[in-house]
LUMTORMI-712345 format. One line per field, with one value per residue (C-alpha): residue number from 1; residue in three letters; x, y, z. Coordinates in nm, 3 decimals. Example, Ala and Ser with C-alpha at 12.3 -4.5 7.8 and 13.67 -1.06 7.14 Angstrom:
<sites>
n: 1, 2
res: ala, ser
c1: 1.230, 1.367
c2: -0.450, -0.106
c3: 0.780, 0.714
</sites>
This chain:
<sites>
n: 1, 2, 3, 4, 5, 6, 7, 8, 9, 10, 11, 12, 13, 14, 15, 16, 17, 18, 19, 20, 21, 22, 23, 24, 25, 26, 27, 28, 29, 30, 31, 32, 33, 34, 35, 36, 37, 38, 39, 40, 41, 42, 43, 44, 45, 46, 47, 48, 49, 50, 51, 52, 53, 54, 55, 56, 57, 58, 59, 60, 61, 62, 63, 64, 65, 66, 67, 68, 69, 70, 71, 72, 73, 74, 75, 76, 77, 78, 79, 80, 81, 82, 83, 84, 85, 86, 87, 88, 89, 90, 91, 92, 93, 94, 95, 96, 97, 98, 99, 100, 101, 102, 103, 104, 105, 106, 107, 108, 109, 110, 111, 112, 113, 114, 115, 116, 117, 118, 119, 120, 121, 122, 123, 124, 125, 126, 127, 128, 129, 130, 131, 132, 133, 134, 135, 136, 137, 138, 139, 140, 141, 142, 143, 144, 145, 146, 147, 148, 149, 150, 151, 152, 153, 154, 155, 156, 157, 158, 159, 160, 161, 162, 163, 164, 165, 166, 167, 168, 169, 170, 171, 172, 173, 174, 175, 176, 177, 178, 179, 180, 181, 182, 183, 184, 185, 186, 187, 188, 189, 190, 191, 192, 193, 194, 195, 196, 197, 198, 199, 200, 201, 202, 203, 204, 205, 206, 207, 208, 209, 210, 211, 212, 213, 214, 215, 216, 217, 218, 219, 220, 221, 222, 223, 224, 225, 226, 227, 228, 229, 230, 231, 232, 233, 234, 235, 236, 237, 238, 239, 240, 241, 242, 243, 244, 245, 246, 247, 248, 249, 250, 251, 252, 253, 254, 255, 256, 257, 258, 259, 260, 261, 262, 263, 264, 265, 266, 267, 268, 269, 270, 271, 272, 273, 274, 275, 276, 277, 278, 279, 280, 281, 282, 283, 284, 285, 286, 287, 288, 289, 290, 291, 292, 293, 294, 295, 296, 297, 298, 299, 300, 301, 302, 303, 304, 305, 306, 307, 308, 309, 310, 311, 312, 313, 314, 315, 316, 317, 318, 319, 320, 321, 322, 323, 324, 325, 326, 327, 328, 329, 330, 331, 332, 333, 334, 335, 336, 337, 338, 339, 340, 341, 342, 343, 344, 345, 346, 347, 348, 349, 350, 351, 352
res: met, leu, pro, lys, arg, tyr, thr, thr, val, ala, val, leu, thr, gly, gly, leu, gly, ser, val, gly, tyr, leu, pro, his, gly, asp, val, his, pro, glu, ala, gln, ile, phe, asp, glu, arg, met, his, gln, met, arg, leu, lys, cys, trp, lys, pro, ala, val, gly, ala, leu, ala, ala, val, thr, ile, ala, ala, cys, gly, gly, gly, gln, ala, gly, asp, ala, ile, ser, gly, ala, val, val, ile, asp, gly, ser, ser, thr, val, phe, pro, ile, ala, glu, ala, val, ala, glu, glu, phe, gln, ile, leu, his, arg, asp, val, arg, val, thr, val, gly, phe, ser, gly, ser, gly, gly, gly, phe, glu, arg, phe, cys, ala, gly, glu, thr, asp, leu, ser, asn, ala, ser, arg, pro, ile, asn, gln, thr, glu, val, asp, ala, cys, ala, ala, ala, gly, ile, glu, phe, thr, glu, val, ser, val, ala, trp, asp, gly, leu, ser, val, ile, val, asn, pro, ala, asn, asp, phe, val, thr, cys, leu, thr, thr, ala, glu, leu, ser, arg, ile, trp, gly, pro, gly, ser, ser, val, thr, thr, trp, ser, asp, val, arg, pro, asn, trp, pro, ala, glu, asp, ile, asn, leu, tyr, gly, pro, gly, thr, asp, ser, gly, thr, phe, asp, tyr, phe, thr, glu, thr, ile, asn, gly, glu, ser, gly, ala, ser, arg, pro, asp, phe, gln, ala, ser, glu, asp, asp, asn, ile, leu, val, gln, gly, val, ala, gly, asp, arg, tyr, ala, leu, gly, tyr, phe, gly, tyr, ala, tyr, tyr, ala, glu, asn, ala, glu, arg, leu, lys, leu, val, gln, val, asp, gly, gly, ala, gly, cys, val, ala, pro, ser, glu, ala, thr, ile, glu, asp, gly, ser, tyr, ala, pro, leu, ser, arg, pro, leu, tyr, val, tyr, val, lys, his, ser, ser, leu, ala, arg, pro, glu, val, leu, glu, tyr, val, thr, phe, met, leu, glu, glu, ala, met, val, leu, val, pro, ser, thr, gly, tyr, his, pro, leu, ala, pro, asp, glu, tyr, glu, ala, thr, leu, asn, thr, ile, leu, glu, ala, ala, gly, gly, ala, gly
c1: 1.431, 1.211, 1.241, 1.283, 1.362, 1.177, 1.221, 0.968, 0.904, 0.675, 0.416, 0.185, -0.137, -0.409, -0.274, -0.290, 0.020, 0.048, 0.323, 0.445, 0.673, 0.938, 1.007, 1.339, 1.165, 0.832, 0.531, 0.206, 0.014, -0.295, -0.106, -0.124, -0.497, -0.560, -0.358, -0.563, -0.891, -0.782, -0.671, -1.020, -1.167, -0.953, -1.063, -1.424, -1.335, -1.171, -1.448, -1.525, -1.763, -1.854, -1.941, -2.017, -2.034, -1.670, -1.557, -1.749, -1.623, -1.257, -1.280, -1.454, -1.198, -0.904, -0.703, -0.405, -0.210, 0.165, 0.266, -0.067, -0.016, -0.110, 0.078, 0.047, 0.121, -0.003, 0.065, 0.067, 0.156, 0.092, 0.206, 0.571, 0.451, 0.258, 0.543, 0.720, 0.399, 0.345, 0.708, 0.689, 0.372, 0.509, 0.835, 0.666, 0.385, 0.633, 0.812, 0.486, 0.391, 0.707, 0.522, 0.348, 0.530, 0.436, 0.557, 0.528, 0.585, 0.580, 0.471, 0.275, -0.090, -0.206, 0.013, -0.106, -0.471, -0.406, -0.275, -0.542, -0.831, -0.669, -0.687, -0.309, -0.284, -0.465, -0.408, -0.335, -0.157, -0.257, -0.173, -0.497, -0.851, -0.934, -1.080, -1.397, -1.212, -1.037, -1.362, -1.522, -1.227, -1.256, -1.633, -1.591, -1.356, -1.596, -1.358, -1.518, -1.306, -1.296, -1.107, -0.897, -0.745, -0.421, -0.238, -0.202, 0.081, 0.207, 0.325, 0.660, 0.833, 1.209, 1.530, 1.898, 2.047, 2.295, 1.999, 2.009, 1.749, 1.429, 1.244, 0.882, 0.687, 0.327, 0.089, 0.070, 0.449, 0.443, 0.181, 0.390, 0.687, 0.508, 0.212, 0.179, 0.333, 0.541, 0.801, 0.993, 1.343, 1.552, 1.504, 1.504, 1.195, 1.014, 1.142, 1.376, 1.604, 1.681, 1.979, 1.958, 2.037, 1.845, 1.577, 1.628, 1.297, 1.241, 0.901, 0.701, 0.618, 0.278, 0.165, 0.212, -0.079, 0.147, 0.180, -0.199, -0.261, 0.002, -0.106, -0.475, -0.411, -0.151, -0.236, -0.610, -0.624, -0.495, -0.208, -0.161, 0.216, 0.511, 0.689, 1.052, 1.139, 1.330, 1.055, 1.063, 0.812, 1.087, 1.100, 1.450, 1.574, 1.409, 1.579, 1.917, 1.854, 1.766, 2.039, 2.302, 2.180, 2.227, 1.955, 1.704, 1.337, 1.128, 0.825, 0.736, 0.586, 0.692, 0.833, 1.106, 1.206, 1.204, 1.431, 1.679, 1.641, 2.018, 2.049, 1.745, 1.586, 1.214, 1.033, 0.737, 0.421, 0.188, -0.164, -0.307, -0.275, 0.101, 0.406, 0.373, 0.610, 0.483, 0.530, 0.338, 0.160, 0.069, -0.040, -0.260, -0.426, -0.469, -0.272, -0.034, -0.275, -0.345, -0.086, -0.199, -0.371, -0.485, -0.306, -0.500, -0.491, -0.755, -0.848, -0.996, -1.292, -1.234, -0.878, -1.017, -1.138, -0.771, -0.659, -0.320, -0.473, -0.738, -0.477, -0.243, -0.509, -0.620, -0.260, -0.210, -0.508, -0.442, -0.079, -0.124, -0.106, 0.258, 0.376, 0.251, 0.446, 0.757, 0.753, 0.728, 0.355, 0.072, -0.184, -0.559, -0.768, -0.800, -1.176, -1.120, -0.894, -1.139, -1.435, -1.240, -1.145, -1.512, -1.587, -1.313, -1.442, -1.792, -1.654, -1.459, -1.781, -1.915, -1.595, -1.530
c2: -0.133, 0.175, 0.431, 0.707, 0.707, 0.888, 0.957, 0.859, 1.086, 1.030, 1.302, 1.340, 1.529, 1.561, 1.264, 1.028, 0.879, 0.920, 0.901, 1.171, 1.126, 1.359, 1.249, 1.336, 1.553, 1.726, 1.625, 1.582, 1.912, 1.737, 1.513, 1.745, 1.809, 1.437, 1.358, 1.605, 1.460, 1.109, 1.233, 1.375, 1.038, 0.870, 1.127, 1.032, 0.668, 0.737, 0.944, 0.815, 0.521, 0.260, -0.107, -0.293, 0.031, 0.105, -0.236, -0.204, 0.148, 0.061, -0.259, -0.089, 0.190, -0.049, 0.090, 0.285, 0.428, 0.395, 0.114, -0.076, -0.424, -0.614, -0.912, -1.176, -1.192, -1.031, -1.232, -1.055, -1.171, -1.070, -0.801, -0.700, -0.360, -0.301, -0.448, -0.111, 0.027, -0.285, -0.281, 0.085, 0.028, -0.288, -0.123, 0.174, -0.032, -0.264, 0.033, 0.108, -0.253, -0.453, -0.768, -0.795, -0.974, -0.858, -1.073, -0.944, -1.167, -1.084, -1.393, -1.178, -1.075, -1.415, -1.607, -1.385, -1.450, -1.826, -1.808, -1.558, -1.773, -2.079, -1.902, -1.870, -1.489, -1.198, -0.942, -0.978, -0.706, -0.669, -0.449, -0.553, -0.624, -0.975, -1.180, -1.391, -1.722, -1.592, -1.450, -1.793, -1.965, -1.733, -1.783, -2.163, -2.135, -1.908, -1.612, -1.268, -0.962, -0.590, -0.442, -0.142, 0.101, 0.228, 0.425, 0.521, 0.386, 0.472, 0.147, 0.251, 0.155, 0.153, 0.134, 0.151, 0.503, 0.428, 0.401, 0.741, 0.682, 0.584, 0.866, 0.769, 0.462, 0.452, 0.195, 0.044, 0.001, -0.153, -0.399, -0.486, -0.556, -0.744, -0.901, -1.281, -1.390, -1.072, -1.076, -0.784, -0.892, -0.578, -0.210, -0.142, -0.363, -0.100, 0.204, 0.168, 0.451, 0.276, 0.038, -0.317, -0.444, -0.716, -0.598, -0.778, -0.782, -0.783, -0.806, -0.939, -1.309, -1.447, -1.451, -1.075, -0.832, -0.593, -0.856, -0.895, -0.521, -0.447, -0.727, -0.638, -0.266, -0.293, -0.625, -0.626, -0.944, -1.030, -1.277, -1.226, -1.184, -1.315, -1.571, -1.496, -1.239, -1.242, -1.278, -1.233, -1.169, -0.965, -0.616, -0.562, -0.837, -0.661, -0.336, -0.509, -0.665, -0.341, -0.146, -0.390, -0.429, -0.144, -0.262, -0.374, -0.281, -0.353, -0.248, -0.238, -0.013, 0.352, 0.319, 0.085, 0.340, 0.620, 0.415, 0.352, 0.661, 0.707, 0.354, 0.361, 0.573, 0.640, 0.612, 0.834, 0.661, 0.794, 0.663, 0.882, 1.227, 1.270, 1.147, 1.160, 1.033, 0.902, 1.140, 1.229, 1.504, 1.300, 1.000, 1.221, 1.411, 1.100, 1.232, 0.936, 0.711, 0.430, 0.298, 0.474, 0.231, 0.186, -0.047, -0.264, -0.445, -0.712, -0.755, -1.080, -1.004, -1.290, -1.166, -0.832, -1.008, -1.018, -0.685, -0.689, -0.715, -0.450, -0.215, -0.278, -0.199, 0.107, 0.228, 0.170, 0.387, 0.657, 0.703, 0.649, 1.018, 1.026, 0.668, 0.623, 0.923, 0.807, 0.490, 0.667, 0.618, 0.872, 0.872, 0.879, 1.171, 1.193, 1.137, 0.806, 0.674, 0.795, 0.628, 0.305, 0.309, 0.341, 0.041, -0.161, -0.071, -0.179, -0.511, -0.552, -0.513, -0.824, -1.027, -1.299
c3: -0.202, -0.191, -0.470, -0.209, 0.159, 0.431, 0.800, 1.068, 1.362, 1.662, 1.718, 2.018, 1.953, 2.213, 2.403, 2.105, 1.948, 1.573, 1.316, 1.082, 0.780, 0.647, 0.288, 0.128, -0.131, -0.178, 0.029, -0.161, -0.116, 0.025, 0.266, 0.568, 0.515, 0.481, 0.793, 0.996, 0.864, 0.955, 1.296, 1.355, 1.252, 1.519, 1.777, 1.709, 1.754, 2.092, 2.252, 2.601, 2.606, 2.860, 2.871, 2.550, 2.353, 2.435, 2.316, 1.989, 1.926, 1.979, 1.776, 1.484, 1.470, 1.465, 1.754, 1.622, 1.912, 1.898, 2.127, 2.110, 2.254, 1.942, 1.807, 1.540, 1.169, 0.848, 0.532, 0.194, -0.156, -0.516, -0.755, -0.770, -0.895, -0.572, -0.364, -0.296, -0.143, 0.069, 0.177, 0.281, 0.482, 0.644, 0.749, 0.913, 1.065, 1.234, 1.390, 1.571, 1.634, 1.694, 1.795, 1.458, 1.180, 0.830, 0.540, 0.183, -0.120, -0.490, -0.683, -0.929, -0.932, -1.058, -0.817, -0.534, -0.613, -0.616, -0.261, -0.153, -0.277, -0.118, 0.219, 0.256, 0.275, 0.439, 0.163, -0.208, -0.404, -0.769, -1.067, -1.239, -1.117, -1.002, -1.290, -1.286, -1.258, -0.946, -0.805, -0.849, -0.679, -0.378, -0.363, -0.373, -0.076, 0.113, 0.098, 0.094, 0.020, -0.048, -0.342, -0.234, -0.483, -0.333, -0.602, -0.967, -1.180, -1.526, -1.683, -1.829, -2.153, -2.104, -2.310, -2.224, -2.181, -2.463, -2.702, -2.874, -3.144, -2.959, -2.786, -2.856, -2.966, -3.081, -2.935, -3.285, -3.289, -2.942, -3.064, -3.370, -3.141, -2.862, -3.037, -3.077, -3.406, -3.430, -3.707, -3.556, -3.459, -3.516, -3.445, -3.821, -3.847, -3.641, -3.833, -4.133, -4.021, -3.693, -3.658, -3.788, -3.439, -3.256, -3.014, -2.685, -2.499, -2.123, -1.957, -1.662, -1.641, -1.728, -1.362, -1.348, -1.354, -1.542, -1.818, -1.826, -1.836, -2.100, -2.333, -2.303, -2.355, -2.632, -2.802, -2.741, -2.534, -2.190, -2.219, -2.593, -2.638, -2.829, -2.611, -2.697, -2.431, -2.102, -1.842, -1.465, -1.185, -1.016, -1.167, -1.030, -1.261, -1.556, -1.452, -1.445, -1.785, -1.961, -1.781, -1.908, -2.266, -2.517, -2.753, -2.490, -2.469, -2.159, -1.959, -1.588, -1.319, -1.298, -0.944, -1.068, -1.331, -1.071, -0.844, -1.128, -1.347, -1.386, -1.533, -1.764, -2.034, -2.036, -2.372, -2.447, -2.568, -2.838, -2.781, -3.056, -2.899, -2.932, -2.744, -2.364, -2.096, -1.763, -1.471, -1.158, -1.352, -1.663, -1.456, -1.238, -1.523, -1.739, -2.035, -2.016, -2.200, -2.236, -1.987, -1.668, -1.432, -1.072, -0.831, -0.587, -0.255, -0.189, 0.176, 0.311, 0.537, 0.780, 0.842, 0.962, 1.276, 1.382, 1.536, 1.366, 1.017, 1.078, 1.223, 0.929, 0.668, 0.865, 0.884, 0.510, 0.419, 0.678, 0.571, 0.196, 0.106, 0.220, 0.177, -0.181, -0.324, -0.136, -0.349, -0.685, -0.741, -0.734, -0.452, -0.490, -0.372, 0.009, -0.006, -0.182, 0.095, 0.359, 0.186, 0.149, 0.517, 0.609, 0.387, 0.555, 0.901, 0.802, 0.672, 0.996, 1.192, 1.020, 1.039, 1.286
</sites>
């Protein structure tokens, strides 16, 4: 389920079909500017051309008119943190292209890369960068790819709303709680004036990029964590666990907090410069440190030879300025999406 809903409206501009979005809330201030810039890019792509030049121009620009007669399937797997973005893009893309089936899984960043490097998926969502072992596996299979940054996230530390004593935790306290070999079992083990009640821990499974990022950032080594916590690759299960457990402590992507804010309590994090809570503002300006991070989509070059995949990736980047905020995450700068789209189009020119 998306953290916010939005309405899709068809817009005709200069004879070209495009899609506009009316979020139930504020629109990112740069979204309209970005949409116009991307529209001008499409106009360049659709200038009259003849013969072979016309075919190359249209193929390189990825089509994009509402009602294009494209069909096929786009297969995506990976991070549950990135899943709301992928779901939003897939839903709106399939409104335009009803003969394209987009499937989005959430086996975790690691699980997604396993499938991606085995040639089973076209795109792989990730909440951490691909590691060298995974790069080598893709290379061995002859799979070339482009890393696409799609959004910023503030990895969020969460307690139950009935918890009236925790408002902020330092990164050192988080490490004491979550580190391998931790002896912390009660809240009073963290601070003596807190209740002598068991801490019930909830966190992503070991295939999750969020698990990798959190353990590396907080415990100093990716994968270094105490094992005795309730783990799941499905962030909605973690939300349910914390929401139903008065003395729970968990962590997951900000969008899942934003979707369930009335059932959860956000904990500020002190990384050395004072207590800061994640928000659109603190994620954008970097003050929510050290748990702000980019989110990624990895695109397989050979898949870009298929019109439905190229059009999907193009749509994702063109509409990111509106779709990303609608899911609770923060978008990149417009220039970054535009530069990435150019990179994708160049890769598409060599695919096939």
